[in-house]
C-alpha positions in Angstrom: -37.8 -18.6 15.3 -36.6 -15.6 18.0 -33.8 -17.9 18.5 -32.6 -18.3 15.7 -33.1 -14.8 14.5 -30.8 -14.1 17.6 -28.2 -16.6 16.8 -28.1 -14.8 13.2 -27.9 -11.3 14.7 -24.6 -12.8 17.4 -23.1 -14.9 14.5 -23.2 -11.7 12.1 -22.5 -9.3 15.3 -19.2 -7.0 16.1 -19.1 -9.7 19.2 -18.1 -12.2 17.2 -15.9 -9.7 14.8 -14.0 -9.6 17.9 -14.0 -12.7 19.3 -12.5 -14.0 15.3 -9.8 -11.6 16.1 -8.7 -12.7 19.6 -8.5 -16.2 17.8 -6.8 -15.5 15.1 -4.3 -13.6 17.3 -3.8 -16.2 19.8 -3.8 -19.1 17.3 -0.8 -17.1 15.6 1.3 -16.6 18.1 1.1 -20.5 18.8 2.0 -21.0 14.9 4.3 -18.9 14.7 5.8 -20.0 18.3 6.2 -16.2 19.3 6.9 -15.5 22.9 7.2 -12.5 25.0 10.7 -12.7 26.0 11.9 -12.5 22.7 10.7 -9.1 22.6 13.6 -8.5 24.7 16.5 -7.2 22.8 19.3 -9.5 21.9 22.8 -9.8 23.4 24.3 -6.5 22.3 21.5 -5.3 21.0 20.2 -3.5 24.0 23.8 -1.4 23.3 23.2 -1.2 19.4 19.8 0.6 20.3 21.1 2.8 22.5 23.9 4.2 20.2 21.5 3.7 16.8 18.7 6.3 19.3 21.8 8.8 19.9 23.0 8.6 16.4 19.5 10.2 15.5 20.4 13.6 17.3 23.8 13.3 15.4 23.1 12.5 11.5 25.8 12.8 9.4 27.1 15.6 7.8 30.0 13.7 5.8 31.9 10.9 5.6 32.4 8.7 9.2 35.1 7.0 7.8 38.3 8.6 7.4 40.5 6.7 5.1 38.9 7.3 1.9 40.1 7.0 -2.0 40.3 10.9 -3.4 37.9 9.9 -6.2 35.0 8.9 -3.5 32.2 12.4 -4.8 31.2 14.8 -1.7 28.6 13.3 0.8 25.9 15.5 0.0 26.8 14.9 -3.8 26.3 11.1 -2.9 23.1 11.7 -1.2 21.4 13.6 -3.9 22.3 11.5 -6.1 20.9 8.9 -4.6 18.0 10.5 -3.7 17.4 11.9 -7.5 17.6 8.1 -8.4 15.1 7.0 -5.7 12.7 9.6 -7.0 13.2 9.7 -10.5 12.5 5.5 -10.9 9.2 6.0 -8.6 8.3 8.8 -11.1 8.5 7.4 -14.4 7.5 3.7 -12.4 4.2 5.2 -11.9 4.0 7.0 -15.4 4.0 3.4 -16.8 1.3 2.1 -13.8 -0.8 5.7 -14.3 -1.3 4.9 -18.1 -1.3 0.8 -17.4 -3.6 1.4 -14.5 -6.3 3.1 -16.7 -6.2 1.4 -19.9 -6.7 -2.4 -18.2 -9.1 -0.3 -15.3 -11.2 0.5 -18.3 -11.5 -2.9 -19.8 -12.1 -4.1 -16.2 -15.3 -2.8 -15.9 -18.8 -2.8 -17.0 -19.0 1.1 -17.2 -18.2 1.3 -20.6 -20.2 -1.1 -22.2 -23.0 -0.8 -24.7 -26.2 -1.2 -24.1 -26.7 -4.7 -26.0 -29.5 -6.7 -26.4 -28.9 -9.8 -25.3 -31.6 -11.8 -27.0 -29.7 -11.4 -30.4 -27.0 -13.5 -31.5 -25.0 -10.5 -32.1 -25.5 -9.1 -28.6 -25.1 -12.6 -26.9 -21.7 -12.7 -28.4 -20.3 -9.4 -28.2 -21.7 -10.0 -24.4 -19.3 -12.9 -24.1 -16.5 -11.3 -25.6 -16.8 -8.4 -23.5 -17.0 -10.7 -20.1 -14.3 -12.9 -21.2 -12.1 -9.8 -21.6 -13.3 -8.4 -18.3 -11.7 -11.7 -16.9 -8.6 -11.9 -18.4 -7.4 -7.9 -17.5 -9.1 -8.4 -13.9 -7.0 -11.9 -13.9 -3.4 -10.5 -15.4 -4.2 -6.9 -13.0 -4.6 -9.2 -10.0 -1.2 -10.9 -10.9 0.4 -8.5 -11.1 -0.4 -6.7 -8.1 0.2 -10.4 -6.0 3.5 -10.1 -6.3 5.2 -7.7 -4.4 7.9 -5.6 -6.1 11.0 -6.6 -4.9 10.5 -10.3 -6.2 9.9 -8.4 -9.7 13.0 -7.3 -9.6 14.7 -10.1 -7.9 13.0 -12.1 -11.3 14.4 -9.3 -13.5 17.6 -8.3 -11.6 17.9 -13.2 -12.2 16.8 -13.1 -15.8 18.7 -10.2 -17.7 20.5 -8.6 -15.0 20.8 -5.0 -13.4 19.8 -2.1 -15.2 17.2 1.1 -14.4 14.4 -0.6 -16.2 14.2 -3.5 -14.4 13.7 -1.8 -11.5 11.4 0.7 -13.3 9.3 -2.2 -14.4 9.7 -4.0 -11.0 7.6 -1.4 -9.4 5.1 -0.8 -12.2 3.8 -3.9 -12.5 2.0 -4.1 -9.2 1.3 -0.2 -9.1 -0.7 -0.7 -12.4 -2.3 -3.7 -11.0 -3.7 -2.0 -8.0 -4.6 1.2 -10.0 -6.4 -1.3 -12.2 -8.3 -2.4 -9.6 -9.0 0.9 -7.8 -9.8 2.5 -11.5 -12.3 -0.3 -12.5 -14.1 -0.4 -9.3 -14.6 3.8 -9.2 -15.8 3.6 -12.5 -18.3 0.7 -12.0 -19.2 2.0 -8.6 -20.0 5.6 -10.4 -23.4 6.7 -11.0 -24.2 6.3 -14.5 -27.1 8.9 -14.6 -25.1 11.3 -16.7 -24.1 8.9 -19.4 -27.2 7.5 -19.8 -28.6 10.7 -20.6 -25.7 12.1 -23.3 -27.0 8.0 -24.5 -30.4 8.9 -24.9 -29.3 12.5 -26.2 -27.4 10.5 -29.2 -24.4 9.8 -28.1 -22.0 7.5 -28.5 -21.7 4.7 -25.9 -18.0 5.3 -25.8 -18.3 9.6 -25.7 -21.4 9.2 -23.1 -18.7 7.0 -21.2 -15.7 9.2 -21.1 -17.6 12.7 -20.3 -20.9 10.8 -18.0 -18.3 8.6 -16.1 -14.9 8.6 -17.2 -14.6 12.6 -16.9 -16.0 12.2 -13.1 -14.4 9.7 -12.1 -10.3 11.0 -13.0 -10.4 13.3 -9.8 -10.2 10.5 -7.3 -8.0 8.4 -9.5 -5.5 11.6 -9.7 -5.6 11.5 -6.2 -4.9 7.8 -5.4 -2.1 8.1 -7.1 -0.7 10.6 -5.5 -0.9 8.3 -2.6 0.7 5.6 -4.6 3.8 7.7 -5.9 4.3 8.4 -1.9 4.6 3.9 -2.1 6.3 4.2 -5.1 9.0 6.6 -3.6 8.9 4.0 -0.6 9.3 1.0 -2.8 12.1 2.5 -4.9 14.1 3.4 -1.5 14.0 -0.7 -0.4 14.7 -1.4 -4.1 18.3 -0.5 -2.7 18.6 -3.9 -0.5 18.5 -6.3 -3.8 21.6 -4.1 -4.9 20.3 -1.0 -7.0 21.7 2.5 -5.9 18.6 4.4 -4.5 18.6 5.5 -0.4 18.0 1.9 0.7 21.4 0.7 -0.8 23.4 3.2 0.9 21.6 2.4 4.6 22.5 -1.3 3.7 25.8 -0.3 3.5 26.1 2.1 5.6 25.0 -0.7 8.4 27.3 -3.3 7.5 29.9 -0.5 7.7 29.1 1.0 11.3 28.1 4.3 10.2 24.9 4.8 12.2 24.7 8.5 11.8 25.1 8.2 8.4 21.7 5.4 8.3 20.0 8.8 10.4 21.1 11.1 7.1 19.8 9.0 4.6 16.3 8.1 6.8 16.1 11.6 7.5 16.2 12.4 3.4 13.9 9.6 2.9 11.7 11.2 5.2 11.6 14.3 4.0 11.0 13.2 0.5 7.7 10.9 1.1 6.2 13.8 3.8 6.3 16.7 1.0 4.6 14.3 -1.6 2.6 13.2 0.9 2.1 16.9 1.9 1.2 18.1 -1.4 -1.1 15.4 -2.3 -3.3 16.3 0.5 -3.1 20.0 -1.0 -4.5 18.5 -4.3 -7.2 16.5 -2.8 -8.0 19.1 -0.9 -8.4 22.0 -3.9 -10.3 19.1 -6.0 -12.7 18.0 -3.3 -13.6 21.7 -2.2 -12.8 23.5 -5.6 -12.5 27.3 -5.0 -15.8 29.5 -6.5 -15.7 31.0 -9.4 -14.0 34.6 -9.6 -17.3 36.0 -11.3 -21.2 34.7 -11.5 -21.9 33.5 -15.0 -25.4 34.7 -16.5 -27.6 33.1 -18.9 -26.9 35.4 -21.7 -22.7 34.7 -21.5 -21.5 32.5 -24.0 -19.2 29.8 -23.6 -16.2 32.0 -24.3 -16.9 34.4 -21.6 -18.1 31.3 -19.0 -14.6 29.7 -19.6 -12.8 33.0 -18.8 -15.1 33.1 -15.5 -14.5 29.5 -14.1 -12.5 28.7 -11.4 -9.1 28.4 -11.3 -6.6 27.2 -8.9 -2.6 28.1 -8.8 -1.8 24.7 -6.9 -3.8 22.5 -9.9 -1.9 24.2 -12.3 1.5 24.1 -10.7 0.9 20.5 -9.5 0.1 19.5 -13.2 3.1 21.5 -14.7 5.6 19.8 -11.8 4.5 16.2 -12.4 4.7 16.7 -16.3 8.1 17.7 -16.0 9.1 15.5 -13.4 8.2 12.3 -15.5 9.6 14.1 -18.8 12.8 14.3 -16.7 12.8 11.3 -15.6 12.9 10.2 -18.6 15.3 11.6 -20.5 17.8 11.9 -18.0 18.8 8.5 -17.9 21.2 7.7 -20.2 20.9 3.9 -20.6 17.7 2.1 -19.0 18.8 -1.2 -20.3 21.4 -3.4 -18.6 25.0 -3.0 -19.6 25.7 -6.2 -20.7 26.1 -6.9 -24.1 22.5 -7.8 -26.1 24.5 -11.6 -26.5 24.9 -12.0 -23.1 21.5 -10.1 -22.1 19.8 -13.1 -24.2 22.6 -16.0 -23.0 21.3 -15.1 -19.5 17.6 -14.8 -20.2 17.1 -18.1 -22.7 19.6 -20.3 -19.2 16.8 -18.6 -16.9 14.2 -19.5 -19.2 15.3 -23.0 -19.0 15.7 -23.7 -15.4 12.6 -22.7 -14.1 11.7 -25.9 -15.3 11.7 -28.8 -12.7 15.2 -30.0 -12.1 13.8 -33.3 -12.3 11.7 -32.0 -15.6 14.7 -30.9 -16.9 17.4 -34.0 -16.1 14.4 -36.9 -17.4 14.1 -35.3 -21.0 10.5 -32.9 -20.2 9.6 -35.8 -18.4 6.4 -34.2 -16.5 5.4 -37.3 -14.6 8.3 -36.2 -12.3 6.4 -32.9 -11.6 4.3 -34.0 -9.0 6.5 -35.8 -6.6 8.6 -32.7 -7.2 6.1 -30.5 -6.4 4.9 -33.0 -3.0 8.6 -32.2 -2.1 8.8 -28.6 -2.2 5.3 -28.1 -0.8 4.7 -30.5 2.2 6.0 -30.1 5.1 8.3 -26.8 4.1 6.7 -24.9 1.8 3.1 -25.1 3.5 5.0 -23.9 7.4 6.7 -20.9 5.5 3.4 -20.1 3.8 1.2 -19.9 7.7 4.0 -18.5 9.3 4.1 -15.6 6.1 0.2 -15.2 7.0 0.2 -15.7 10.7 2.9 -12.8 10.4 0.5 -10.2 8.7 -2.8 -11.3 10.5 -1.0 -10.4 13.8 0.9 -7.6 12.4 -2.7 -5.7 11.5 -4.3 -6.7 14.3 -1.9 -5.3 16.8 -1.8 -2.4 14.3 -5.6 -1.8 14.6 -5.5 -2.3 18.3 -3.3 0.7 18.7 -4.7 2.5 16.0 -8.2 2.4 18.3 -6.6 3.6 21.1 -4.3 6.2 19.2 -7.5 8.1 17.2 -9.4 9.8 20.4 -6.1 12.0 20.7 -5.1 12.3 16.9 -8.6 13.2 15.5 -8.8 17.0 15.3 -11.8 17.2 15.9 -11.4 15.3 19.6 -8.4 17.1 20.5 -9.5 20.8 19.4 -10.6 23.2 22.1 -14.0 22.4 21.7 -15.0 19.0 21.5 -16.8 17.7 18.5 -17.7 21.5 17.7 -19.7 21.9 21.0 -18.3 25.2 23.2 -18.2 25.5 27.0 -18.2 21.5 27.4 -17.3 20.1 30.7 -14.3 18.9 29.2 -11.7 22.0 28.4 -9.0 21.0 26.4 -5.4 21.7 28.1 -2.2 22.6 26.0 -0.5 19.3 27.0 -3.5 17.3 25.5 -3.9 19.7 22.3 0.2 18.8 22.1 -0.1 15.4 22.5 -2.4 15.0 19.6 -0.1 17.1 17.5 3.1 14.8 18.3 0.9 11.6 17.8 -0.1 13.0 14.5 3.5 13.7 13.4 4.6 10.8 15.0 2.2 8.7 12.9 3.4 10.5 9.7 6.9 9.5 10.9 5.6 6.3 11.3 4.1 5.1 7.8 6.7 6.8 6.2 9.5 4.7 6.8 8.7 1.9 4.4 8.9 -1.5 6.6 11.5 -3.7 5.1 13.8 -0.7 6.3 12.6 -1.0 9.9 11.8 -4.7 9.8 16.0 -4.5 8.9 16.8 -2.1 12.1 14.4 -3.8 14.4 16.3 -7.5 13.7 19.7 -5.9 14.6 18.2 -4.6 18.1 15.6 -8.5 18.3 17.2 -10.9 16.8 16.1 -13.3 14.1 12.3 -13.9 15.9 9.2 -13.3 13.8 8.6 -9.7 16.4 10.8 -7.5 14.2 9.1 -8.8 11.3 5.5 -8.4 13.2 6.3 -4.7 14.9 7.8 -3.6 10.8 4.3 -4.0 9.8 2.0 -2.7 13.2 3.9 0.5 12.8 3.7 1.3 9.8 0.4 0.3 8.9 -0.4 1.6 12.5 0.7 5.1 10.9 -1.2 4.8 8.3 -4.8 3.9 10.5 -4.5 6.1 12.7 -4.6 8.8 9.8 -7.3 7.3 8.5 -8.9 6.7 11.2 -9.1 10.4 12.6 -10.7 11.5 9.0 -13.2 9.0 9.6 -13.9 10.6 13.2 -13.2 14.4 11.8 -15.3 13.6 8.3 -18.6 11.8 10.0 -20.9 14.5 12.5 -22.2 12.4 15.3 -24.8 14.2 17.2 -25.4 11.8 19.7 -21.6 12.5 20.4 -22.5 16.4 20.6 -25.3 16.0 22.9 -22.3 13.8 25.3 -20.2 16.5 25.4 -22.8 19.1 25.7 -24.7 17.1 28.9 -21.7 16.8 30.3 -19.8 14.4 29.3 -16.1 13.8 28.5 -14.0 13.3 25.5 -13.4 9.7 25.6 -17.2 8.9 26.2 -18.2 10.5 23.7 -15.7 9.0 21.3 -16.6 5.3 23.7 -20.5 5.8 23.7 -21.2 7.0 19.8 -17.9 7.4 17.6 -16.7 4.1 17.9 -20.0 2.1 17.4 -21.1 4.6 14.9 -17.6 4.2 13.1 -17.1 0.4 13.8 -17.6 -0.6 10.7 -15.8 1.7 9.1 -12.9 1.2 11.0 -13.0 -2.8 10.2 -12.8 -1.4 6.4 -9.8 -0.1 6.3 -8.5 -2.6 8.9 -9.6 -5.4 5.8 -7.6 -3.0 3.6 -4.3 -3.1 5.2 -4.9 -7.0 6.0 -4.4 -7.8 2.2 -1.5 -4.9 2.5 0.1 -6.5 5.8 0.2 -10.5 4.2 1.9 -9.0 0.9 4.7 -7.2 2.6 4.5 -10.4 4.9 5.6 -12.5 1.7 9.4 -10.8 1.4 9.9 -9.9 5.3 11.3 -13.6 5.3 13.8 -12.6 2.4 15.8 -10.6 5.4 16.4 -13.9 7.5 13.2 -15.1 9.4 11.2 -18.2 8.4 8.6 -17.5 5.4 8.0 -17.7 2.3 10.7 -15.2 1.8 13.3 -16.2 3.0 12.8 -19.5 0.8 12.5 -17.8 -2.1 15.9 -16.1 -0.7 17.5 -19.2 0.1 16.4 -20.5 -3.5 17.7 -17.0 -5.2 21.0 -17.9 -3.3 21.0 -21.8 -4.6 20.2 -20.4 -8.0 17.2 -22.8 -7.8 15.3 -20.8 -10.0 12.7 -23.4 -10.1 12.3 -23.7 -6.6 12.1 -19.7 -6.5 9.3 -19.7 -9.0 7.2 -22.2 -7.1 7.7 -20.1 -3.7 6.8 -16.8 -5.7 3.4 -18.2 -7.1 3.0 -19.3 -4.0 3.3 -16.3 -2.2 1.1 -14.5 -5.4 -1.5 -17.1 -4.6 -1.6 -16.4 -0.6 -1.7 -12.8 -1.4 -4.4 -14.2 -4.1 -6.6 -15.3 -1.7 -6.4 -12.1 1.4 -7.6 -10.3 -1.7 -10.6 -12.2 -2.4 -11.4 -12.4 1.4 -10.9 -9.0 2.2 -13.0 -7.8 -0.8 -16.0 -10.3 0.5 -15.6 -8.8 4.2 -15.6 -5.6 3.1 -18.3 -6.4 0.4 -20.3 -7.9 3.4 -19.8 -5.1 5.6 -21.1 -2.4 3.1 -24.2 -4.1 3.1 -24.2 -4.0 7.1 -23.9 -8.3 7.3 -21.7 -7.1 10.3 -22.9 -4.7 13.3 -26.3 -4.8 11.7 -28.1 -7.2 14.9 -29.8 -5.0 16.5 -29.7 -4.7 20.4 -27.2 -7.8 20.0 -24.8 -6.7 17.8 -22.3 -5.1 19.8 
């Protein structure tokens, strides 16, 4: 029994986790045929990389081309319009996503269900209806977020043509599905004791839910929505690669024209927008998590009006609410025509043609004989579809492993509690921080901010020009972007987690590195794993579209089918990508649940 217990501990230990990660990394390299030699720049790539990096220090302040038509608008007017369009689509899409996410999040949660008597027929029927609604809602939200916004844009543009509404819906659908999932989980995990007290006092179930659960969850939803707004700006930018005139469109056209300095101008503008929203979100989160004290202490004899007057107020939160409402209103009102400029008859004809052609070709050719569906499906899936599916999975998996390893090495330098003057708040430790180390920590945090601010699609597009059409540009783009996110989140884990053991190590003369490796990392290991699994499902989702840049994966098959107008093939590969993302989502959720329950890293002295 002791031997069996030891094996169980080992199988649930961190050793197995690290071994599984190593095996996945090696198998992924073999499946992808990735070689270290491919990391060398392609012919002409090194020269291009030098010119491109040199242009970073001289961004364009005007057009690089000399012979321009007289009707060409001023350069900065063009930049400003593309930025405003990028922000407008992001804000309008998030307004739709937030409303849809709240509605679907509530319907997908159990927290709002009334107390039912399951032994009565009416109670049993109502419970069955509620469970059915929850399953349907959560399934719909999962499907919406499993399809990447670029693929939604591709479907909308193919079906009804280019229009602002297509761009907005392409972002709103997956983001709404994500917000619905997060909001439903926040509601289900919220302490329902306050709602129970309200019900026992005679309040209706709906009132008890909204006051006792919903209001307490709202700040968390708002802070997450601000983070999704930052992501929506990046998504809006990359829609330009689909022909929508956002910042990504001008980056692509500037590269085609060889105007490298203009590329950096657009990148800097995008970076500035994302960083401003990121810092705004951080400020709002700080105000919500650490509210200001009341201006005057309340007294027992104070009236409701007096207590309302003395309540704590935040200028930042008030200004944020006003700014957000104005941005949404302006975003909706300043667009003259949301629909496509094509006549209604043409749009309807295009849509009907699209619906007709998504039916598999052999089925259409044989009078809708669905017996032809099986051979058609087998021919598309095996072997080409499965090869692309496996490559997509391994691209995302290798990328998150590289990002995770890089983040773990960077966190000891990026965490403020370790990079400050006194490590972990212990004064007079053996290793005093130098100005060089503190500066390196600040530089690393800035670098991580830049890494996570540039969309993976744009990073991959630029890296492909240097390294050529191999899998490494895709892996590196995903690893850089997600590495920047993990460095920030990992640093927050270290800074927000008090470690008595780490402080003791520092007080006894230990170095910052020894306190991290000997205390902080073992204590925070499961939390790091949660973050890595959370980003892993995102990497899988992004990997499904990066292949559209020309590297064999599901994205390349989707792009090829769209180019050849094989809409039946395109829909099939989009669904395969959605199933892959859905499977990754489920596996990631199960692993995170297992970690939260302590199944990993709970093996006593055998756990590490």
